[in-house]
Structures are given as C-alpha cells and as structure tokens.
C-alpha positions in Angstrom: 31.2 22.6 9.7 30.5 25.3 12.3 30.2 24.6 16.0 26.4 24.6 15.9 26.3 22.3 12.9 28.7 19.9 14.7 26.5 19.9 17.8 23.3 19.3 15.9 24.9 16.5 13.8 26.1 14.8 16.9 22.7 15.0 18.5 21.0 13.5 15.5 23.5 10.6 15.5 22.9 10.0 19.2 19.1 10.0 18.8 19.4 7.5 15.9 21.8 5.2 17.8 19.5 5.3 20.9 16.3 4.6 19.0 17.5 2.1 16.4 17.0 -1.0 18.4 13.5 -0.1 19.5 12.4 0.8 15.9 14.0 -2.4 14.5 11.9 -4.6 16.8 8.6 -3.0 15.7 6.7 -5.7 13.8 5.1 -2.9 11.7 8.4 -1.8 10.2 8.0 -1.8 6.5 9.8 -4.1 4.0 9.8 -2.2 0.7 8.9 1.4 1.7 11.4 4.0 3.0 10.9 5.0 6.6 12.7 7.3 9.1 15.4 5.5 11.0 13.7 6.9 14.2 11.3 9.7 14.9 9.1 11.4 12.4 9.0 11.6 8.6 6.9 13.7 6.3 7.3 15.3 2.8 9.6 13.7 0.3 12.2 16.3 -0.8 14.9 16.7 -3.3 14.0 13.8 -5.5 16.5 13.3 -8.4 18.9 11.1 -10.1 22.5 12.5 -9.9 25.5 10.8 -11.5 23.6 7.6 -11.9 22.3 7.3 -8.3 18.7 8.0 -7.1 18.4 10.4 -4.2 15.5 10.7 -1.9 15.6 13.4 0.8 12.7 13.8 3.3 11.4 15.9 6.1 12.8 14.4 9.3 12.4 14.9 13.1 14.5 12.3 14.8 13.8 13.7 18.3 10.0 13.2 18.3 7.9 10.6 16.5 4.9 13.1 16.6 6.8 15.8 14.8 9.3 18.5 16.0 12.1 20.6 14.6 12.4 19.6 10.9 15.6 18.5 9.2 16.3 16.7 6.0 17.1 13.0 6.0 18.8 11.4 2.9 18.6 8.0 1.1 20.6 7.0 -2.0 20.2 4.1 -4.3 21.7 2.8 -7.6 18.5 1.0 -8.6 15.5 1.9 -6.4 15.9 -1.4 -4.6 19.2 -1.2 -2.7 19.2 1.9 -0.4 21.7 3.5 1.9 20.8 6.0 4.6 23.3 8.8 4.5 22.2 10.8 7.6 20.8 14.3 7.9 22.6 16.6 5.4 20.6 19.7 6.1 20.3 20.9 9.7 18.6 23.9 11.3 21.9 25.7 11.8 21.6 29.2 10.3 19.7 32.4 11.1 17.5 31.7 8.1 16.3 28.1 9.0 16.8 27.9 12.8 13.1 26.9 13.3 13.0 24.3 10.6 14.5 23.1 7.3 11.2 22.9 5.4 10.5 21.3 2.0 12.2 21.8 -1.3 13.7 20.2 -4.4 16.9 19.2 -6.2 18.4 20.3 -9.4 21.0 17.9 -10.8 23.5 19.9 -12.9 26.9 19.2 -14.3 28.6 21.2 -11.6 26.8 19.6 -8.7 23.6 18.7 -6.9 21.7 21.9 -6.0 19.1 21.9 -3.3 16.6 24.7 -2.9 14.3 24.7 0.2 12.4 26.9 2.6 14.1 28.0 5.8 11.5 28.7 8.5 11.8 31.5 11.1 9.1 31.9 13.8 9.2 35.3 15.5 8.5 35.2 19.2 9.0 38.8 20.4 5.2 39.3 20.7 1.9 37.6 20.0 1.4 36.9 16.3 -1.3 35.1 14.3 1.5 33.3 12.3 -0.6 33.7 9.1 -0.5 37.3 8.2 2.6 37.9 10.2 5.0 36.3 12.6 6.8 33.9 10.3 9.6 34.4 7.8 10.1 32.1 4.8 13.6 32.2 3.3 14.3 30.3 0.1 17.8 28.8 0.6 20.3 27.2 -1.8 23.2 24.8 -1.2 25.3 22.7 -3.5 27.1 19.3 -3.3 29.7 18.0 -5.7 29.4 14.4 -4.6 25.7 14.4 -3.7 26.4 13.7 -0.1 28.3 16.6 1.6 26.7 20.0 1.0 28.4 23.4 1.2 27.4 26.7 2.8 23.8 27.9 2.6 23.0 31.0 0.5 19.8 33.1 0.4 18.1 32.7 -3.0 14.9 34.7 -2.0 14.3 36.7 1.1 10.8 37.5 2.5 11.0 41.0 1.0 11.1 39.5 -2.5 7.6 38.0 -2.2 4.5 39.9 -3.4 2.9 42.1 -0.9 -0.6 40.5 -1.2 0.7 37.2 0.2 0.8 36.1 3.8 4.0 34.8 5.4 3.0 31.3 4.1 5.1 30.9 1.0 7.2 27.7 0.8 8.3 24.5 -0.9 10.4 25.6 -3.9 10.5 23.3 -6.9 13.3 24.2 -9.4 13.8 23.0 -13.0 15.7 24.0 -16.1 14.3 24.9 -19.5 17.2 25.7 -21.9 19.4 28.4 -20.4 16.7 29.5 -17.9 15.9 28.2 -14.5 12.3 28.3 -13.2 11.1 28.0 -9.6 7.5 27.4 -8.4 6.5 28.0 -4.8 3.2 27.4 -3.0 1.5 30.3 -1.3 -1.4 31.7 0.7 -2.7 35.1 -0.3 -4.0 37.7 2.2 -7.5 37.2 0.7 -7.4 33.5 1.8 -6.9 32.2 -1.7 -4.3 29.6 -2.6 -1.9 30.1 -5.5 1.5 29.4 -6.8 4.3 31.8 -7.6 6.8 31.5 -10.5 10.3 32.9 -10.4 13.1 32.8 -13.1 16.9 32.9 -13.0 19.8 32.7 -15.3 22.4 31.6 -12.8 20.4 30.0 -9.9 21.5 32.7 -7.5 19.5 35.8 -8.6 15.7 35.3 -9.0 13.0 37.5 -10.4 9.3 37.2 -9.9 7.6 36.1 -13.1 3.9 35.5 -12.4 1.2 34.0 -10.2 -1.0 31.0 -11.2 -4.3 30.4 -9.5 -8.0 29.6 -10.1 -10.7 32.2 -10.9 -12.6 31.2 -7.8 -11.0 30.3 -4.5 -9.8 26.7 -4.4 -8.6 26.3 -0.9 -6.7 28.9 1.2 -3.2 27.5 0.7 -1.4 25.6 -2.0 1.5 23.5 -0.8 4.3 21.5 -2.4 3.7 22.6 -6.0 5.2 20.9 -9.1 5.0 21.8 -12.7 6.2 19.4 -15.4 5.6 18.0 -18.9 3.9 14.7 -19.4 3.7 13.5 -23.0 2.3 16.4 -25.0 0.7 18.1 -22.0 1.8 19.9 -18.9 0.8 19.2 -15.3 0.3 21.7 -12.5 0.3 19.7 -9.2 0.0 21.0 -5.7 -1.6 20.1 -2.3 -4.5 22.4 -1.5 -5.7 23.1 2.0 -9.2 24.3 2.8 -11.4 22.3 0.4 -14.8 21.2 1.5 -15.2 17.4 2.0 -17.5 15.6 -0.4 -18.8 12.1 -0.6 -16.4 10.9 -3.2 -13.8 13.6 -3.3 -11.7 15.6 -0.9 -12.3 13.1 1.9 -9.1 13.9 3.9 -8.4 17.0 5.9 -6.0 18.1 3.1 -5.6 16.9 -0.5 -3.0 16.4 -3.3 -3.8 16.6 -7.0 -3.2 18.3 -10.3 -4.6 20.2 -13.2 -3.9 18.8 -16.6 -3.2 22.0 -18.5 -4.8 22.8 -21.9 -2.0 25.2 -22.9 1.6 26.0 -22.0 1.7 27.3 -18.4 2.9 30.7 -19.6 -0.3 31.3 -21.6 -3.6 32.6 -20.1 -6.0 29.8 -19.3 -8.6 28.6 -16.9 -7.5 26.0 -14.3 -10.3 23.5 -13.8 -11.1 19.8 -13.4 -8.8 19.2 -10.5 -7.9 15.5 -10.1 -6.7 13.9 -6.9 -3.5 11.8 -7.1 -4.8 9.4 -4.5 -8.1 8.7 -2.7 -6.8 6.8 0.3 -6.3 7.9 3.9 -2.5 8.4 3.8 -1.2 10.4 0.9 0.1 14.0 0.7 2.9 16.3 -0.6 4.0 14.2 -3.6 7.0 15.3 -5.6 8.2 14.1 -9.1 11.4 14.0 -11.1 12.6 12.7 -14.4 15.2 10.0 -14.3 17.9 9.2 -16.9 15.5 6.9 -18.7 13.1 9.7 -19.2 10.6 8.4 -16.7 8.5 10.8 -14.7 8.7 9.3 -11.1 6.5 10.3 -8.2 7.0 9.7 -4.5 4.4 10.8 -1.9 4.2 10.9 1.9 2.1 8.2 3.4 0.5 10.5 5.8 -1.6 13.7 6.0 -1.0 16.7 8.2 -3.5 17.4 11.1 -5.2 14.0 10.6 -4.5 12.7 14.1 -7.9 13.8 15.4 -9.5 11.3 13.0 -7.0 8.4 12.8 -3.6 7.5 14.2 -0.6 5.2 13.9 1.0 3.1 16.7 4.0 4.8 18.2 5.5 2.1 20.4 8.4 1.7 18.0 9.4 5.3 18.3 8.9 6.2 14.6 6.0 7.3 12.4 5.2 7.6 8.7 6.8 6.4 5.5 7.0 7.2 1.8 5.1 5.5 -1.0 6.9 3.3 -3.4 8.3 5.2 -6.5 5.5 5.4 -9.1 5.9 6.0 -12.8 3.5 8.7 -14.0 2.4 8.4 -17.7 -0.2 10.0 -19.9 -2.4 7.7 -22.0 -5.4 8.9 -24.1 -5.7 12.0 -22.0 -5.5 10.1 -18.6 -2.8 10.5 -16.1 -1.8 7.0 -14.8 0.4 6.0 -11.8 2.0 2.6 -11.4 4.8 1.2 -9.3 8.1 1.4 -11.0 9.0 -1.9 -12.8 12.1 -2.4 -10.5 9.8 -3.5 -7.7 8.9 -6.7 -9.6 12.4 -7.9 -8.8 11.2 -8.3 -5.2 8.6 -10.8 -6.2 9.0 -14.3 -4.8 6.8 -17.3 -4.5 3.7 -17.2 -6.7 0.1 -18.2 -5.9 -2.8 -18.2 -8.4 -6.1 -16.7 -7.2 -9.7 -17.0 -8.5 -13.3 -16.6 -7.4 -14.1 -18.3 -4.1 -10.5 -19.0 -3.3 -9.0 -18.3 0.1 -5.2 -17.9 0.5 -3.4 -18.2 3.8 0.0 -16.5 3.7 2.9 -16.6 6.2 4.1 -13.2 5.0 2.7 -9.7 5.5 4.1 -8.4 2.2 2.7 -9.3 -1.3 2.0 -8.0 -4.8 -1.5 -9.0 -6.1 -2.8 -8.5 -9.6 -6.4 -9.3 -10.5 -8.2 -8.9 -13.8 -11.9 -9.2 -14.6 -14.0 -9.8 -17.7 -17.2 -8.2 -16.6 -15.9 -4.8 -15.4 -19.4 -3.5 -14.4 -20.1 -6.5 -12.1 -19.8 -6.2 -8.3 -16.5 -7.0 -6.8 -15.4 -8.0 -3.2 -12.1 -8.9 -1.7 -11.3 -9.4 2.0 -7.8 -8.9 3.4 -7.1 -9.8 7.0 -4.5 -10.4 9.6 -4.7 -12.0 13.1 -6.3 -8.9 14.6 -8.1 -6.9 11.9 -8.6 -6.4 8.2 -10.1 -4.5 5.3 -12.7 -5.0 2.6 -12.4 -3.8 -1.0 -15.6 -3.6 -3.0 -16.9 -2.2 -6.3 -20.6 -1.6 -6.8 -22.7 0.8 -8.8 -19.7 2.7 -10.1 -18.0 3.2 -6.8 -14.9 1.6 -5.4 -14.7 1.4 -1.6 -11.8 0.8 0.9 -13.2 -0.1 4.3 -11.1 -1.0 7.4 -12.3 -2.3 10.7 -11.5 -0.5 13.9 -8.5 -2.7 14.8 -6.7 -2.5 11.4 -7.6 1.1 10.7 -6.9 2.9 14.1 -9.8 5.3 13.2 -9.6 4.8 9.4 -13.0 3.5 8.3 -14.1 4.4 4.7 -12.6 6.0 1.6 -14.3 5.8 -1.8 -14.1 7.1 -5.4 -16.2 7.0 -8.5 -14.7 4.5 -11.0 -15.9 3.8 -14.6 -15.9 0.0 -14.3 -13.3 -2.2 -12.6 -11.2 -4.0 -15.1 -8.0 -4.5 -13.1 -6.8 -4.3 -9.5 -3.2 -4.3 -8.2 -2.4 -4.3 -4.5 1.1 -3.7 -3.0 0.7 -4.9 0.6 3.5 -4.3 3.1 3.5 -5.0 6.8 1.5 -1.8 7.6 0.8 -0.2 4.2 -1.5 -0.8 1.3 -1.2 0.8 -2.2 -4.1 -0.1 -4.4 -4.0 0.7 -8.1 -7.2 0.4 -10.2 -7.5 0.0 -14.0 -3.8 0.4 -14.8 -3.3 3.2 -12.4 -6.2 5.4 -13.3 -7.3 5.6 -9.6 -5.1 4.9 -6.6 -5.8 4.4 -2.8 -3.0 4.5 -0.3 -3.4 3.7 3.4 -1.6 2.5 6.5 -3.2 -0.5 8.1 -2.4 -2.6 11.2 -4.0 -6.0 10.8 -1.9 -7.9 13.4 1.7 -8.1 14.5 2.2 -11.7 13.4 3.3 -12.3 9.8 0.0 -14.0 8.8 -2.4 -12.7 6.1 -5.6 -14.2 4.7 -7.2 -13.2 1.4 -10.7 -14.2 0.3 -11.9 -13.3 -3.2 -15.7 -13.5 -3.2 -16.5 -12.4 -6.8 -15.5 -13.1 -10.3 -11.8 -12.3 -11.1 -8.6 -14.1 -11.8 -5.0 -13.3 -11.1 -1.8 -14.0 -9.2 -0.2 -13.1 -5.9 3.5 -12.9 -5.4 5.1 -12.9 -1.9 7.4 -9.9 -1.7 11.0 -9.9 -0.4 12.5 -6.9 1.4 14.5 -4.1 -0.1 18.0 -3.7 1.1 18.4 -0.7 3.3 21.7 0.0 4.9 22.6 2.5 7.6 19.4 2.4 9.7 
C-alpha cells in the first residue's frame, strides 16, 4: 500500500468504528438485506462467485449518510445467508479515481478475480457544465488472487478512447467472457442528448478496442447507466438504467428507471430495440447487476434506492446510515416472460408458520416475514393491509391494476406506485424491518420499497378479500464484521 492508501484505509476504519454502535441501535436496521456498516450505500458492484464464495461489492460513502466520496465496500458469503464484511478494497487513491471509485463489475477467472470500474475525475480549474466537459471517466482494472486483497490499478480505457460524439458521461463497465474474447459494455450519454451503450472487445483484458454502439432509433432518455448484457434461456437481455424518461400513469413513475430489452436476435446483429420492460415498479429500485453462479443461475441484485429522489421521499437518518441492497433474485425466462424471484436459499430463514385466509387478521411480534398467497379467481378484486404501530400500507388489485399505497408515516413521502397486471394469481411478500419486496404471479411483476411503519417489532396483517396462503416469520442472516 502507498501512503495515501494507508491513510484512506485508516480513515474508513475509524469512521466505521465510530458509527457502528449508533447504526446498530437503529430499529430500522434490516435483518436479511445487506446494508452499509455506516454511511451511504448505492449501486451493487462486482457481483460474482469466485472459488466457491459469493462476492457483493457496493458503492460506499462511510463519511456521509447522504452521499459523498465513493469507495467500494465488500461482502463475501459461502451460501448467500452467512455474510462477512471485508472492508473497503477500492479507495480513491490514484490520479485516475481521486474523485470517486464509481461502479463496475467482476470477472472471475482462473488466474484471479478481476475488477473493472469507472474512476471519476472532476476538473476544477475553471467553470464547467460537467456534462459536455469538466469530467474524466477512466476505466480501471485491478486483480486479486484471493478475492480480498487487490493489486495495483491499471488503466484499461482512457477518456481519449471514447467516441468523440459522447459527452464526458461514460461509466459502469460490465465485463464478460465469450470463448477466447472478452467483451465490455459501458453506459453513455451522447452529445445529442441520447442515451446509448458502448461495446468494447479484448483478447487479454488489458488492451481494448471499440466495437459498436447500441441504442434505440428514437431517443429513449439522455443517459443509460449500469448496463448489462447476458443470455437467458434462448434469448439475450440488454439491461440498463435510463435517465430522462417522461413519467406515465403506470410506467416510469420514479425519477429514473431500470429495465431491459428482450432481444429478438444476437446482440451483434442489426435490430430494433423496443418494448422496454421495467425490472421493478416500486419506489426504491435502481442500478441492478446480474451474474451467473456455479449452478448456472442468473442472479440479480439491485440498489433499494433511486438517485435524486430525496425531493419526493426520504429515509430516516438518525442511525447514521442509508440505503440497502435487494435480496438476491434468480432471473429466469418462461414462455417469453422474464421472471424474478428470491433465491431459494432465503427459505432457510423461514421460522414459525401461520396460515392466512380471507377475513383473517394476524398480529405478529416480528417485523420480518415471508408471505405467500394464492387465488382462484385471478380477475377478482384484492386487498391486503399491512401495518405497524405508527403507519402502514395497502396492496390492492382492481380492474387490471395492482397498487402499492403507503400512508404518510410509513412512506416518508412515498404514496402510490402502480402497474398493469393481467390478473392476480399469486402474491409473495418479503417484509423486513424497513423494506418490502412484492412479487406478483411468480415474479412477472415486482415492487420494491422502503417503509417505516413503527420502531416496535409489531406488525398487523388483514386480508380483506378471497385468497389463501401462509406466512413464515423470518430469522436474520448472519453478517459478521459490521
């Protein structure tokens, strides 16, 4: 380590030690979702399985729970249930990333765990608009043999290697291997205010050449962030988080979105990108990333948050931390539909079981549960109330629309999110102390939100319409090191 790296690492450790007790006392700390030890968390990064262990890196600002200089934090797990926090492996300690270690990805190879990410430089020698000019985005590369300690950082792509018709907003490299060729996809903002992704190729992971640009015929947002490109069954998926879409009644309800195109052809072939589908219709979901594990599963993790949403809704900050990641979701393709469902490992956290049917009210002494309901008449109206001691939410289905409504106390500004749904056959809710993940019809439609129904570990459920199912109280994951 260099002197600057040592100083930054020591500072991070001091911030975590100082804030750990305050965060630990927060009644809204989550039980089976990954959170920052202290401070701020945003995008999941570097998701992979390496030498049998799962790795989840994340955007991390330990100094400020409202965001600040970005580093990477790091969790590791053998089974997605027992986690160990391993500190901040990537710090803003070089001339190429001194204003932030931005998002990126992992490539698990036989010779080591490779990380590729965007190093952010913000020029301050004069006034800039920081869109057309004033920033530099460096694509950086570092390798670890053990998956924990990373070596020196090397430049994979400099700003001079990006196409001239792009602004200085190019970021979030996702790297994967196909045979003897490596591919990299990056998100970008063109000078004509059109979002797109850029593809690069490499034989050795060090020297990269521009391949092509992928975008829509008509503008679809001004910026595409956090891109991903992967195979799912016999199809390919181009995923990204567009910025600049116009809000609609049932779509694009957040300030920024995350979703995908299900491609009709191989991504190398000429085609039209259309029928964009959102990953999630809730208040708090952005910047998901996927990876394939040793079992061949395509697993997705998203950020339970949205950039620039603080003017509309907020989170309590008394604990000195903010935001979390979704549970890992398995992504599958069935009959042309992309489905998301919690990985099966989470069922091992299920505890005491309670049956639930129409008209029944449950009083629970736990804030965390897994609820599964099924219905015979899928077109009939549906209503379920969830509440704590201070606030609650209502889930309804009527006339082809599913609605998530929170009251002022529980929502902190979150009020209504809704989506068109072709009948409601099944509903699953993963409820944590301050998070809800709602999966409809086997994962065809998903809503994710933070909620704050009360600091006591009491929850009430009232099922007002026809449905039957079961609720399991949920135990906590094991998380060491925080």
